[in-house]
C-alpha atoms as an extended CHARMM CRD file, in Angstrom:
* protein
*
       275  EXT
         1         1  UNK       CA            -21.1480000000       35.2300000000       24.5530000000  PROA      1               0.0000000000
         2         2  UNK       CA            -24.5380000000       33.6850000000       25.0560000000  PROA      2               0.0000000000
         3         3  UNK       CA            -27.6270000000       33.3020000000       23.1580000000  PROA      3               0.0000000000
         4         4  UNK       CA            -30.8540000000       31.3000000000       22.9090000000  PROA      4               0.0000000000
         5         5  UNK       CA            -30.1140000000       27.6120000000       22.4980000000  PROA      5               0.0000000000
         6         6  UNK       CA            -31.1750000000       26.5550000000       19.1610000000  PROA      6               0.0000000000
         7         7  UNK       CA            -33.7940000000       23.7900000000       18.6410000000  PROA      7               0.0000000000
         8         8  UNK       CA            -32.4230000000       20.4930000000       17.4890000000  PROA      8               0.0000000000
         9         9  UNK       CA            -33.7650000000       21.1920000000       13.9520000000  PROA      9               0.0000000000
        10        10  UNK       CA            -32.1670000000       24.6240000000       14.0110000000  PROA      10              0.0000000000
        11        11  UNK       CA            -28.6540000000       23.5470000000       14.9880000000  PROA      11              0.0000000000
        12        12  UNK       CA            -27.4820000000       23.2710000000       11.4420000000  PROA      12              0.0000000000
        13        13  UNK       CA            -28.7890000000       26.6830000000       10.4800000000  PROA      13              0.0000000000
        14        14  UNK       CA            -27.3860000000       28.1620000000       13.6810000000  PROA      14              0.0000000000
        15        15  UNK       CA            -23.9330000000       26.8220000000       12.9720000000  PROA      15              0.0000000000
        16        16  UNK       CA            -23.9740000000       27.7970000000        9.3560000000  PROA      16              0.0000000000
        17        17  UNK       CA            -24.9220000000       31.4760000000       10.4060000000  PROA      17              0.0000000000
        18        18  UNK       CA            -22.2140000000       31.5600000000       13.0010000000  PROA      18              0.0000000000
        19        19  UNK       CA            -19.5790000000       30.0950000000       10.6670000000  PROA      19              0.0000000000
        20        20  UNK       CA            -20.5030000000       32.3360000000        7.7220000000  PROA      20              0.0000000000
        21        21  UNK       CA            -19.6950000000       35.4390000000        9.8200000000  PROA      21              0.0000000000
        22        22  UNK       CA            -16.7060000000       34.0280000000       11.7290000000  PROA      22              0.0000000000
        23        23  UNK       CA            -14.0010000000       34.4670000000        8.9770000000  PROA      23              0.0000000000
        24        24  UNK       CA            -15.4650000000       37.4390000000        7.2600000000  PROA      24              0.0000000000
        25        25  UNK       CA            -14.5230000000       40.6410000000        9.1540000000  PROA      25              0.0000000000
        26        26  UNK       CA            -17.0710000000       42.6930000000        7.0890000000  PROA      26              0.0000000000
        27        27  UNK       CA            -19.9420000000       40.6190000000        8.5250000000  PROA      27              0.0000000000
        28        28  UNK       CA            -21.7080000000       41.6230000000       11.6630000000  PROA      28              0.0000000000
        29        29  UNK       CA            -22.1200000000       39.1640000000       14.6340000000  PROA      29              0.0000000000
        30        30  UNK       CA            -25.0720000000       36.8020000000       14.1460000000  PROA      30              0.0000000000
        31        31  UNK       CA            -28.3200000000       38.1670000000       15.7040000000  PROA      31              0.0000000000
        32        32  UNK       CA            -28.4740000000       34.8630000000       17.8280000000  PROA      32              0.0000000000
        33        33  UNK       CA            -25.3100000000       35.8800000000       19.6400000000  PROA      33              0.0000000000
        34        34  UNK       CA            -25.7820000000       38.0480000000       22.7280000000  PROA      34              0.0000000000
        35        35  UNK       CA            -23.7580000000       39.3870000000       25.6180000000  PROA      35              0.0000000000
        36        36  UNK       CA            -24.4470000000       38.1230000000       29.1610000000  PROA      36              0.0000000000
        37        37  UNK       CA            -26.6790000000       41.1830000000       29.9610000000  PROA      37              0.0000000000
        38        38  UNK       CA            -28.7380000000       40.5250000000       26.8020000000  PROA      38              0.0000000000
        39        39  UNK       CA            -27.0940000000       43.1510000000       24.6690000000  PROA      39              0.0000000000
        40        40  UNK       CA            -25.1770000000       42.9520000000       21.3610000000  PROA      40              0.0000000000
        41        41  UNK       CA            -21.9100000000       40.9020000000       21.4790000000  PROA      41              0.0000000000
        42        42  UNK       CA            -20.2250000000       42.5420000000       18.5520000000  PROA      42              0.0000000000
        43        43  UNK       CA            -16.9770000000       43.2380000000       20.3360000000  PROA      43              0.0000000000
        44        44  UNK       CA            -16.8130000000       39.8200000000       22.0330000000  PROA      44              0.0000000000
        45        45  UNK       CA            -17.5290000000       38.1470000000       18.6930000000  PROA      45              0.0000000000
        46        46  UNK       CA            -14.7800000000       40.2600000000       16.9930000000  PROA      46              0.0000000000
        47        47  UNK       CA            -12.2490000000       39.0320000000       19.6310000000  PROA      47              0.0000000000
        48        48  UNK       CA            -13.2490000000       35.5120000000       19.0840000000  PROA      48              0.0000000000
        49        49  UNK       CA            -13.1340000000       35.9440000000       15.2370000000  PROA      49              0.0000000000
        50        50  UNK       CA             -9.6020000000       37.3990000000       15.5420000000  PROA      50              0.0000000000
        51        51  UNK       CA             -8.5240000000       34.3920000000       17.7770000000  PROA      51              0.0000000000
        52        52  UNK       CA             -9.8430000000       31.9360000000       15.2920000000  PROA      52              0.0000000000
        53        53  UNK       CA             -8.1130000000       33.5040000000       12.3010000000  PROA      53              0.0000000000
        54        54  UNK       CA             -4.8900000000       33.7300000000       14.3110000000  PROA      54              0.0000000000
        55        55  UNK       CA             -5.1460000000       30.0230000000       15.1860000000  PROA      55              0.0000000000
        56        56  UNK       CA             -5.4850000000       29.1130000000       11.5280000000  PROA      56              0.0000000000
        57        57  UNK       CA             -2.6000000000       31.3290000000       10.4840000000  PROA      57              0.0000000000
        58        58  UNK       CA             -0.4270000000       29.8040000000       13.2000000000  PROA      58              0.0000000000
        59        59  UNK       CA             -1.4310000000       26.2540000000       12.0130000000  PROA      59              0.0000000000
        60        60  UNK       CA             -0.4080000000       27.2010000000        8.4480000000  PROA      60              0.0000000000
        61        61  UNK       CA              2.9340000000       28.4750000000        9.8100000000  PROA      61              0.0000000000
        62        62  UNK       CA              3.5570000000       25.0970000000       11.5590000000  PROA      62              0.0000000000
        63        63  UNK       CA              2.6010000000       23.2190000000        8.3280000000  PROA      63              0.0000000000
        64        64  UNK       CA              4.6780000000       25.4390000000        6.0130000000  PROA      64              0.0000000000
        65        65  UNK       CA              7.7180000000       26.5820000000        8.0040000000  PROA      65              0.0000000000
        66        66  UNK       CA             10.0620000000       26.9020000000        5.0510000000  PROA      66              0.0000000000
        67        67  UNK       CA              7.5560000000       29.0290000000        3.2070000000  PROA      67              0.0000000000
        68        68  UNK       CA              7.1930000000       31.2160000000        6.2470000000  PROA      68              0.0000000000
        69        69  UNK       CA             10.8740000000       31.6890000000        6.7240000000  PROA      69              0.0000000000
        70        70  UNK       CA             11.3610000000       32.5520000000        3.0470000000  PROA      70              0.0000000000
        71        71  UNK       CA              8.8210000000       35.2860000000        2.9630000000  PROA      71              0.0000000000
        72        72  UNK       CA              9.1400000000       36.5680000000        6.4680000000  PROA      72              0.0000000000
        73        73  UNK       CA              6.5490000000       36.6540000000        9.2590000000  PROA      73              0.0000000000
        74        74  UNK       CA              4.6150000000       39.6370000000        8.0880000000  PROA      74              0.0000000000
        75        75  UNK       CA              4.2000000000       38.5830000000        4.5210000000  PROA      75              0.0000000000
        76        76  UNK       CA              3.4000000000       35.1000000000        5.5150000000  PROA      76              0.0000000000
        77        77  UNK       CA              0.7250000000       36.0470000000        7.9780000000  PROA      77              0.0000000000
        78        78  UNK       CA             -0.9180000000       38.4040000000        5.4390000000  PROA      78              0.0000000000
        79        79  UNK       CA             -1.0390000000       35.6560000000        2.8140000000  PROA      79              0.0000000000
        80        80  UNK       CA             -2.1410000000       32.9890000000        5.3260000000  PROA      80              0.0000000000
        81        81  UNK       CA             -4.9790000000       35.2410000000        6.4260000000  PROA      81              0.0000000000
        82        82  UNK       CA             -6.2310000000       35.5560000000        2.8070000000  PROA      82              0.0000000000
        83        83  UNK       CA             -6.3970000000       31.7340000000        2.6130000000  PROA      83              0.0000000000
        84        84  UNK       CA             -7.9040000000       31.3290000000        6.1570000000  PROA      84              0.0000000000
        85        85  UNK       CA            -10.7760000000       33.7400000000        5.3470000000  PROA      85              0.0000000000
        86        86  UNK       CA            -11.6090000000       31.9460000000        2.1720000000  PROA      86              0.0000000000
        87        87  UNK       CA            -10.9630000000       28.2810000000        3.1440000000  PROA      87              0.0000000000
        88        88  UNK       CA            -12.2580000000       27.3920000000        6.5680000000  PROA      88              0.0000000000
        89        89  UNK       CA            -11.1590000000       23.9830000000        8.0090000000  PROA      89              0.0000000000
        90        90  UNK       CA            -13.0700000000       20.7930000000        6.9360000000  PROA      90              0.0000000000
        91        91  UNK       CA            -11.7390000000       18.6910000000        9.7820000000  PROA      91              0.0000000000
        92        92  UNK       CA            -11.1920000000       19.2550000000       13.4680000000  PROA      92              0.0000000000
        93        93  UNK       CA             -7.6050000000       17.9410000000       13.0190000000  PROA      93              0.0000000000
        94        94  UNK       CA             -5.5570000000       21.0600000000       12.2250000000  PROA      94              0.0000000000
        95        95  UNK       CA             -2.6480000000       19.0860000000       10.7010000000  PROA      95              0.0000000000
        96        96  UNK       CA             -5.1460000000       18.3290000000        7.8980000000  PROA      96              0.0000000000
        97        97  UNK       CA             -5.7250000000       22.0320000000        7.2180000000  PROA      97              0.0000000000
        98        98  UNK       CA             -4.3570000000       23.9750000000        4.3700000000  PROA      98              0.0000000000
        99        99  UNK       CA             -4.0020000000       21.3190000000        1.5220000000  PROA      99              0.0000000000
       100       100  UNK       CA             -4.9530000000       24.0370000000       -0.9800000000  PROA      100             0.0000000000
       101       101  UNK       CA             -2.5910000000       26.6400000000        0.4360000000  PROA      101             0.0000000000
       102       102  UNK       CA              0.0130000000       25.9390000000       -2.3220000000  PROA      102             0.0000000000
       103       103  UNK       CA             -2.5170000000       26.8280000000       -4.9990000000  PROA      103             0.0000000000
       104       104  UNK       CA             -3.3360000000       30.0150000000       -3.3270000000  PROA      104             0.0000000000
       105       105  UNK       CA              0.4050000000       30.8290000000       -3.1980000000  PROA      105             0.0000000000
       106       106  UNK       CA              0.7240000000       30.1170000000       -7.0020000000  PROA      106             0.0000000000
       107       107  UNK       CA             -2.0490000000       32.7050000000       -7.6810000000  PROA      107             0.0000000000
       108       108  UNK       CA             -1.0200000000       35.1590000000       -4.9500000000  PROA      108             0.0000000000
       109       109  UNK       CA              0.1430000000       38.3000000000       -6.8110000000  PROA      109             0.0000000000
       110       110  UNK       CA              2.7010000000       39.5900000000       -4.1990000000  PROA      110             0.0000000000
       111       111  UNK       CA              4.4190000000       36.1910000000       -4.3870000000  PROA      111             0.0000000000
       112       112  UNK       CA              4.8800000000       36.2620000000       -8.1830000000  PROA      112             0.0000000000
       113       113  UNK       CA              8.6690000000       37.1620000000       -7.8740000000  PROA      113             0.0000000000
       114       114  UNK       CA              9.0930000000       33.7950000000       -5.9790000000  PROA      114             0.0000000000
       115       115  UNK       CA              7.7450000000       31.3730000000       -8.6860000000  PROA      115             0.0000000000
       116       116  UNK       CA              9.2690000000       28.4160000000       -6.6460000000  PROA      116             0.0000000000
       117       117  UNK       CA              7.2890000000       29.1690000000       -3.5550000000  PROA      117             0.0000000000
       118       118  UNK       CA              4.2590000000       27.1430000000       -4.4140000000  PROA      118             0.0000000000
       119       119  UNK       CA              6.2990000000       24.0170000000       -5.1690000000  PROA      119             0.0000000000
       120       120  UNK       CA              8.1560000000       24.5070000000       -1.8180000000  PROA      120             0.0000000000
       121       121  UNK       CA              4.7250000000       24.4970000000       -0.0910000000  PROA      121             0.0000000000
       122       122  UNK       CA              3.6690000000       21.4060000000       -2.0900000000  PROA      122             0.0000000000
       123       123  UNK       CA              6.7780000000       19.5970000000       -0.8810000000  PROA      123             0.0000000000
       124       124  UNK       CA              6.1730000000       20.7170000000        2.7120000000  PROA      124             0.0000000000
       125       125  UNK       CA              2.5380000000       19.3970000000        2.4730000000  PROA      125             0.0000000000
       126       126  UNK       CA              3.8270000000       16.1770000000        1.1100000000  PROA      126             0.0000000000
       127       127  UNK       CA              6.2220000000       15.7790000000        3.9630000000  PROA      127             0.0000000000
       128       128  UNK       CA              3.3680000000       16.3330000000        6.5860000000  PROA      128             0.0000000000
       129       129  UNK       CA              1.0720000000       14.0100000000        4.7470000000  PROA      129             0.0000000000
       130       130  UNK       CA              3.7680000000       11.3020000000        4.6650000000  PROA      130             0.0000000000
       131       131  UNK       CA              4.4520000000       11.8350000000        8.3320000000  PROA      131             0.0000000000
       132       132  UNK       CA              0.7030000000       11.1620000000        9.1370000000  PROA      132             0.0000000000
       133       133  UNK       CA              0.1040000000        8.4600000000        6.6600000000  PROA      133             0.0000000000
       134       134  UNK       CA             -0.8540000000        4.9320000000        7.6550000000  PROA      134             0.0000000000
       135       135  UNK       CA              1.8070000000        2.4130000000        8.5370000000  PROA      135             0.0000000000
       136       136  UNK       CA              2.7360000000       -0.3360000000        6.0780000000  PROA      136             0.0000000000
       137       137  UNK       CA              5.6160000000       -2.6700000000        5.4870000000  PROA      137             0.0000000000
       138       138  UNK       CA              7.6680000000       -1.6560000000        2.5590000000  PROA      138             0.0000000000
       139       139  UNK       CA              8.0800000000       -4.0700000000       -0.2860000000  PROA      139             0.0000000000
       140       140  UNK       CA             10.9750000000       -6.5450000000        0.1770000000  PROA      140             0.0000000000
       141       141  UNK       CA             13.4470000000       -6.7950000000       -2.6920000000  PROA      141             0.0000000000
       142       142  UNK       CA             13.3660000000      -10.5680000000       -2.3240000000  PROA      142             0.0000000000
       143       143  UNK       CA              9.6840000000      -10.5210000000       -3.5810000000  PROA      143             0.0000000000
       144       144  UNK       CA             11.0320000000       -9.2300000000       -6.9020000000  PROA      144             0.0000000000
       145       145  UNK       CA             13.8780000000      -11.5880000000       -6.9370000000  PROA      145             0.0000000000
       146       146  UNK       CA             11.4740000000      -14.5540000000       -6.7800000000  PROA      146             0.0000000000
       147       147  UNK       CA              9.6980000000      -13.5040000000       -9.9590000000  PROA      147             0.0000000000
       148       148  UNK       CA             10.5040000000      -14.9860000000      -13.3990000000  PROA      148             0.0000000000
       149       149  UNK       CA             11.6860000000      -12.3780000000      -16.0060000000  PROA      149             0.0000000000
       150       150  UNK       CA              8.1640000000      -12.2190000000      -17.6750000000  PROA      150             0.0000000000
       151       151  UNK       CA              6.4150000000      -11.9870000000      -14.3190000000  PROA      151             0.0000000000
       152       152  UNK       CA              8.7340000000       -9.1260000000      -13.3000000000  PROA      152             0.0000000000
       153       153  UNK       CA              8.0220000000       -7.2450000000      -16.4910000000  PROA      153             0.0000000000
       154       154  UNK       CA              4.2760000000       -7.5340000000      -15.8920000000  PROA      154             0.0000000000
       155       155  UNK       CA              4.4050000000       -6.8530000000      -12.2410000000  PROA      155             0.0000000000
       156       156  UNK       CA              2.3000000000       -4.0540000000      -10.7650000000  PROA      156             0.0000000000
       157       157  UNK       CA              2.8950000000       -2.3180000000       -7.4440000000  PROA      157             0.0000000000
       158       158  UNK       CA              0.8790000000       -1.0770000000       -4.5310000000  PROA      158             0.0000000000
       159       159  UNK       CA              2.1300000000        2.4000000000       -3.4440000000  PROA      159             0.0000000000
       160       160  UNK       CA              3.0880000000        2.7750000000        0.2450000000  PROA      160             0.0000000000
       161       161  UNK       CA              0.4750000000        5.0850000000        2.0860000000  PROA      161             0.0000000000
       162       162  UNK       CA              3.2700000000        7.5670000000        2.6590000000  PROA      162             0.0000000000
       163       163  UNK       CA              4.5820000000        7.7590000000       -0.8400000000  PROA      163             0.0000000000
       164       164  UNK       CA              4.4070000000       11.2550000000       -2.3830000000  PROA      164             0.0000000000
       165       165  UNK       CA              5.8740000000       12.6110000000       -5.6290000000  PROA      165             0.0000000000
       166       166  UNK       CA              6.5570000000       16.4050000000       -6.1430000000  PROA      166             0.0000000000
       167       167  UNK       CA              7.7750000000       17.4560000000       -9.4840000000  PROA      167             0.0000000000
       168       168  UNK       CA              9.1060000000       20.9530000000       -9.8270000000  PROA      168             0.0000000000
       169       169  UNK       CA             10.6480000000       23.1730000000      -12.5150000000  PROA      169             0.0000000000
       170       170  UNK       CA             12.5660000000       24.7690000000       -9.6540000000  PROA      170             0.0000000000
       171       171  UNK       CA             14.9630000000       23.6420000000       -6.9930000000  PROA      171             0.0000000000
       172       172  UNK       CA             12.1270000000       23.0370000000       -4.4720000000  PROA      172             0.0000000000
       173       173  UNK       CA             13.9880000000       20.4190000000       -2.4680000000  PROA      173             0.0000000000
       174       174  UNK       CA             17.1790000000       22.4450000000       -1.9640000000  PROA      174             0.0000000000
       175       175  UNK       CA             15.1970000000       25.4710000000       -1.1290000000  PROA      175             0.0000000000
       176       176  UNK       CA             13.0250000000       23.7440000000        1.3770000000  PROA      176             0.0000000000
       177       177  UNK       CA             16.0540000000       22.1180000000        2.9960000000  PROA      177             0.0000000000
       178       178  UNK       CA             17.8960000000       25.4530000000        3.1240000000  PROA      178             0.0000000000
       179       179  UNK       CA             14.9590000000       26.9770000000        5.1190000000  PROA      179             0.0000000000
       180       180  UNK       CA             14.1710000000       24.0640000000        7.4380000000  PROA      180             0.0000000000
       181       181  UNK       CA             17.4960000000       23.8270000000        9.1990000000  PROA      181             0.0000000000
       182       182  UNK       CA             18.5700000000       20.7050000000        7.3680000000  PROA      182             0.0000000000
       183       183  UNK       CA             22.0560000000       21.9130000000        6.5270000000  PROA      183             0.0000000000
       184       184  UNK       CA             21.3670000000       23.3900000000        3.1390000000  PROA      184             0.0000000000
       185       185  UNK       CA             22.6900000000       26.7300000000        1.9510000000  PROA      185             0.0000000000
       186       186  UNK       CA             20.4790000000       29.1700000000       -0.0040000000  PROA      186             0.0000000000
       187       187  UNK       CA             23.6560000000       30.7830000000       -1.4130000000  PROA      187             0.0000000000
       188       188  UNK       CA             24.5650000000       27.7670000000       -3.4750000000  PROA      188             0.0000000000
       189       189  UNK       CA             21.1400000000       26.9770000000       -4.8660000000  PROA      189             0.0000000000
       190       190  UNK       CA             20.4210000000       27.3380000000       -8.5630000000  PROA      190             0.0000000000
       191       191  UNK       CA             16.7160000000       28.0830000000       -8.1530000000  PROA      191             0.0000000000
       192       192  UNK       CA             15.8370000000       27.5520000000      -11.9000000000  PROA      192             0.0000000000
       193       193  UNK       CA             17.1950000000       24.0130000000      -11.9840000000  PROA      193             0.0000000000
       194       194  UNK       CA             14.2590000000       21.6580000000      -11.6880000000  PROA      194             0.0000000000
       195       195  UNK       CA             14.0790000000       18.9390000000       -8.9720000000  PROA      195             0.0000000000
       196       196  UNK       CA             11.8180000000       15.9460000000       -8.6420000000  PROA      196             0.0000000000
       197       197  UNK       CA             11.1810000000       14.6710000000       -5.0870000000  PROA      197             0.0000000000
       198       198  UNK       CA             10.2720000000       11.3290000000       -3.7740000000  PROA      198             0.0000000000
       199       199  UNK       CA              8.9030000000       11.5300000000       -0.2030000000  PROA      199             0.0000000000
       200       200  UNK       CA              8.4970000000        8.3720000000        1.8370000000  PROA      200             0.0000000000
       201       201  UNK       CA              8.3670000000        7.0570000000        5.3370000000  PROA      201             0.0000000000
       202       202  UNK       CA              9.5900000000        3.4440000000        5.2980000000  PROA      202             0.0000000000
       203       203  UNK       CA             10.0840000000        3.5550000000        9.0500000000  PROA      203             0.0000000000
       204       204  UNK       CA              9.4250000000        6.3460000000       11.5010000000  PROA      204             0.0000000000
       205       205  UNK       CA             11.1840000000        9.0880000000        9.7790000000  PROA      205             0.0000000000
       206       206  UNK       CA             10.0910000000       10.9680000000        6.6160000000  PROA      206             0.0000000000
       207       207  UNK       CA             12.6820000000       10.8530000000        3.9350000000  PROA      207             0.0000000000
       208       208  UNK       CA             13.0130000000       13.2720000000        0.8470000000  PROA      208             0.0000000000
       209       209  UNK       CA             15.0700000000       12.1900000000       -2.0630000000  PROA      209             0.0000000000
       210       210  UNK       CA             16.1090000000       13.9690000000       -5.2520000000  PROA      210             0.0000000000
       211       211  UNK       CA             15.1920000000       11.7390000000       -8.2020000000  PROA      211             0.0000000000
       212       212  UNK       CA             17.5100000000       11.1920000000      -11.1200000000  PROA      212             0.0000000000
       213       213  UNK       CA             16.2290000000       12.0520000000      -14.6480000000  PROA      213             0.0000000000
       214       214  UNK       CA             13.2260000000        9.9360000000      -15.7890000000  PROA      214             0.0000000000
       215       215  UNK       CA             12.6960000000        8.4600000000      -12.2910000000  PROA      215             0.0000000000
       216       216  UNK       CA              9.6890000000       10.5480000000      -11.3670000000  PROA      216             0.0000000000
       217       217  UNK       CA              7.7090000000        9.6380000000      -14.4760000000  PROA      217             0.0000000000
       218       218  UNK       CA              8.6080000000        6.0220000000      -13.9350000000  PROA      218             0.0000000000
       219       219  UNK       CA              7.3130000000        6.1000000000      -10.2860000000  PROA      219             0.0000000000
       220       220  UNK       CA              4.2820000000        7.9620000000      -11.3540000000  PROA      220             0.0000000000
       221       221  UNK       CA              3.4580000000        5.3150000000      -13.8930000000  PROA      221             0.0000000000
       222       222  UNK       CA              3.8830000000        2.5030000000      -11.3250000000  PROA      222             0.0000000000
       223       223  UNK       CA              1.6910000000        4.4040000000       -8.7440000000  PROA      223             0.0000000000
       224       224  UNK       CA             -1.0060000000        4.7870000000      -11.3640000000  PROA      224             0.0000000000
       225       225  UNK       CA             -1.0800000000        1.0210000000      -11.9120000000  PROA      225             0.0000000000
       226       226  UNK       CA              1.1920000000        0.5510000000      -14.9580000000  PROA      226             0.0000000000
       227       227  UNK       CA              3.2520000000       -2.5860000000      -15.1800000000  PROA      227             0.0000000000
       228       228  UNK       CA              7.0200000000       -2.4130000000      -14.6440000000  PROA      228             0.0000000000
       229       229  UNK       CA              7.6620000000       -2.7860000000      -18.2940000000  PROA      229             0.0000000000
       230       230  UNK       CA              5.1930000000       -0.1680000000      -19.2800000000  PROA      230             0.0000000000
       231       231  UNK       CA              6.5790000000        2.2960000000      -16.6820000000  PROA      231             0.0000000000
       232       232  UNK       CA             10.0570000000        1.6980000000      -17.9370000000  PROA      232             0.0000000000
       233       233  UNK       CA              8.9790000000        2.2970000000      -21.4910000000  PROA      233             0.0000000000
       234       234  UNK       CA              7.1950000000        5.5670000000      -20.6420000000  PROA      234             0.0000000000
       235       235  UNK       CA             10.1770000000        6.8060000000      -18.5770000000  PROA      235             0.0000000000
       236       236  UNK       CA             12.5220000000        6.0900000000      -21.5680000000  PROA      236             0.0000000000
       237       237  UNK       CA             10.2950000000        8.1470000000      -23.9210000000  PROA      237             0.0000000000
       238       238  UNK       CA             10.6280000000       11.0230000000      -21.4040000000  PROA      238             0.0000000000
       239       239  UNK       CA             14.2620000000       10.5830000000      -20.6960000000  PROA      239             0.0000000000
       240       240  UNK       CA             16.3950000000        8.3970000000      -23.0960000000  PROA      240             0.0000000000
       241       241  UNK       CA             19.1990000000        8.0240000000      -20.5630000000  PROA      241             0.0000000000
       242       242  UNK       CA             16.8650000000        6.6800000000      -17.8100000000  PROA      242             0.0000000000
       243       243  UNK       CA             18.5250000000        4.0440000000      -15.6500000000  PROA      243             0.0000000000
       244       244  UNK       CA             15.7790000000        1.4720000000      -15.0020000000  PROA      244             0.0000000000
       245       245  UNK       CA             17.8970000000       -0.6580000000      -12.7660000000  PROA      245             0.0000000000
       246       246  UNK       CA             18.9740000000        2.2450000000      -10.5900000000  PROA      246             0.0000000000
       247       247  UNK       CA             15.4250000000        3.4620000000      -10.3080000000  PROA      247             0.0000000000
       248       248  UNK       CA             14.1550000000        0.0440000000       -9.2080000000  PROA      248             0.0000000000
       249       249  UNK       CA             16.8450000000       -0.1370000000       -6.5900000000  PROA      249             0.0000000000
       250       250  UNK       CA             15.9290000000        3.3840000000       -5.3670000000  PROA      250             0.0000000000
       251       251  UNK       CA             12.2780000000        2.6810000000       -5.0710000000  PROA      251             0.0000000000
       252       252  UNK       CA             12.9840000000       -0.4300000000       -3.0210000000  PROA      252             0.0000000000
       253       253  UNK       CA             15.5430000000        1.3310000000       -0.7230000000  PROA      253             0.0000000000
       254       254  UNK       CA             13.0960000000        4.2510000000       -0.2050000000  PROA      254             0.0000000000
       255       255  UNK       CA             10.0930000000        1.9980000000        0.5550000000  PROA      255             0.0000000000
       256       256  UNK       CA              8.0360000000        3.6970000000       -2.1390000000  PROA      256             0.0000000000
       257       257  UNK       CA              5.7800000000        0.5990000000       -2.5530000000  PROA      257             0.0000000000
       258       258  UNK       CA              4.2790000000       -1.8660000000       -0.0260000000  PROA      258             0.0000000000
       259       259  UNK       CA              3.2670000000       -4.8400000000       -2.1570000000  PROA      259             0.0000000000
       260       260  UNK       CA              2.8600000000       -6.4260000000       -5.5460000000  PROA      260             0.0000000000
       261       261  UNK       CA             -0.5880000000       -6.7410000000       -7.0080000000  PROA      261             0.0000000000
       262       262  UNK       CA             -2.0560000000       -8.7320000000       -9.9540000000  PROA      262             0.0000000000
       263       263  UNK       CA             -1.6100000000       -7.2310000000      -13.4440000000  PROA      263             0.0000000000
       264       264  UNK       CA             -5.3290000000       -6.5930000000      -14.3160000000  PROA      264             0.0000000000
       265       265  UNK       CA             -4.6820000000       -6.6960000000      -17.9620000000  PROA      265             0.0000000000
       266       266  UNK       CA             -3.0790000000      -10.1310000000      -17.8010000000  PROA      266             0.0000000000
       267       267  UNK       CA             -5.7920000000      -11.4270000000      -15.3610000000  PROA      267             0.0000000000
       268       268  UNK       CA             -8.5490000000      -10.2820000000      -17.7330000000  PROA      268             0.0000000000
       269       269  UNK       CA             -6.7600000000      -11.9420000000      -20.7420000000  PROA      269             0.0000000000
       270       270  UNK       CA             -6.3490000000      -15.1040000000      -18.8250000000  PROA      270             0.0000000000
       271       271  UNK       CA             -9.9680000000      -15.1770000000      -17.7630000000  PROA      271             0.0000000000
       272       272  UNK       CA            -11.0860000000      -14.5340000000      -21.3280000000  PROA      272             0.0000000000
       273       273  UNK       CA             -9.0250000000      -17.4380000000      -22.6320000000  PROA      273             0.0000000000
       274       274  UNK       CA             -9.9710000000      -19.7730000000      -19.8390000000  PROA      274             0.0000000000
       275       275  UNK       CA             -6.3120000000      -19.6780000000      -18.6040000000  PROA      275             0.0000000000
């Protein structure tokens, strides 16, 4: 395909016109696109359009392999194509594509009989984002051991760049693992039993852990900036049998946080009193 080179000031408009037609099969090729002989390039543009759509669908299949396996290739490609045509990439890096795909799945009528599917997709997205997250040294348990009891209660934490939490009303972890070749068995899964997942990458490998009752709320609180004492109190309101000691040990082992940070409330109070 050829065409008249746009002027520098017309590049943005040229790109916008090209892109607006690219993923919409109902649109004709832009007038600025011409065949080598100077004629219309509708057929050539259609081939290019199909190749782009296929590339985006293939990228989504690579990002969401468990979802693709659950629904089958034909169903997945149809669903992914709907997404691709409405959500063009915002980055040149294909691994960053499809962050909103789980939301489309949740609203996709033909997938309504699989209410767990969107959460499986969210977990797969979290896995990939953790894999590509920045490196950071996980928090060392000795740093907590050096704190006095009142300092520990007021401690706040910096989430590790790879830390992700996915809370589901369904057995999203079990279903994902059963469909990603990790040794799970779909035949033994109670799909309606909720699972909360902690996704981390303390070293080079992504790890997915099932969280005990109350732990997800506890970690959410810490990640949002709550002090340790406040996060424990909130978790106990949600789950009276919450095991605070076990949750702290789990988050250290998993590498969910990378550092301690000052408690802003205490710092503000101290500054206000001249402390």
